[in-house]
N, C-alpha and C positions, 0 to 999 in steps of 0.2 A: 773229245778231242783225241785225237793220236798220240802219240808219241813216236818219234825213230828210233824205237828199239821192241827188238823183238817181244811180241805179248805170247804167241801160239805158234809153234811149226803147223805149218795148214797143212799136213801131208800124210800118207794111211793112212792110217783109221781116225785118223784127229777130223779129217774133210769133212768128213760126212756130219760128224755131229757141227761142226765151227755154222755148214751148210743151215742145219737146224738150226743153231742161232742163231742167224742173223735171217734167212727169209722164214722160219716160224713149219718150213715141211715142205715133203720129198719131189727135188727137181721130178719135171717131165719129159726131161732134157738131158742127157751131161758126155762132153768130152773132156778125152785127157791125153795123154801123150809121151806114160812112161807108166812104174809098175807104181808110183807116189798117188797116183788116180785110181787104183783100183775096186778098194772099198766105196769107193764114190758111186762111180761106177755101178757096182753090183749093188748098192744099197740103190741106186735109181732103179735098175732095171728090175728092186725086186718091189713094189708100187705095182697095183691094179690098174687099169686099165690101156690106153697108150703111152708107152716109154722108146724113147729113141738114148740110145746110147755110140758113141760112134769113136774112135780110139785114130789119133795120127801118128803112120808109122816116121819117124824122124829119119830118113833114108839119104840127102840130101849135103853130103860132108862140105862140098862146093862150096851152095848159099848158104847154107847156116850150117848143123854138123848133127851128125849121121850115129845114135845110137840105139842100142836092141839090146841081143845076151846077156853079152858077156864085152861090154864097152868098159870103159875108167869114168867116164864122167857120164851121170846118168844111166837111167835101168830100165827097159824096154824085155820082161823075160814071161812074166805071169799076168800080167796083162795081155797080153797078146796072146798068150794061149787063150786062156777068156775069152777072149772075142772072137775071136774062129771057132773057138766049140759054140758059144752060146750065140754066133751070129749077128754080133754087134758091126755095123759101118766100121770099117777097115779104109782111110786115109790112107795111102803112101807117098811121103813125101817128095820125092825127087820122079815117079811117074805122073801122078793124078793134082800138081800145081803145077803150070806156067810162070804163075810167080809167089814170092814167098816174100818180097819186099815192094812196095812201091814204086821206089826210084830206080828198083831193074827193073821198068818197063821207061823210063826216061829214055 
């Protein structure tokens, strides 16, 4: 039974540990949108065989919010550098997505 309290902060170095506990193996694909996802993406990339690492850059302050290197809320700095250096798929929210929320289509 899940209780309504935080048992573990599933972020940064804890994220790959929690994934291993929950699914019992290294993922073959991972997506993230902040530095809190960097270790999960690196852990996924370190596996053998074909792997996919995707990073969403939240750049649309009008439809959601924007953050990156110097943001007060959210942080995307080291993961952004890693995505470029390691040639992960990088999606720019403002440039690459016509729709962020389904109600925008109405």
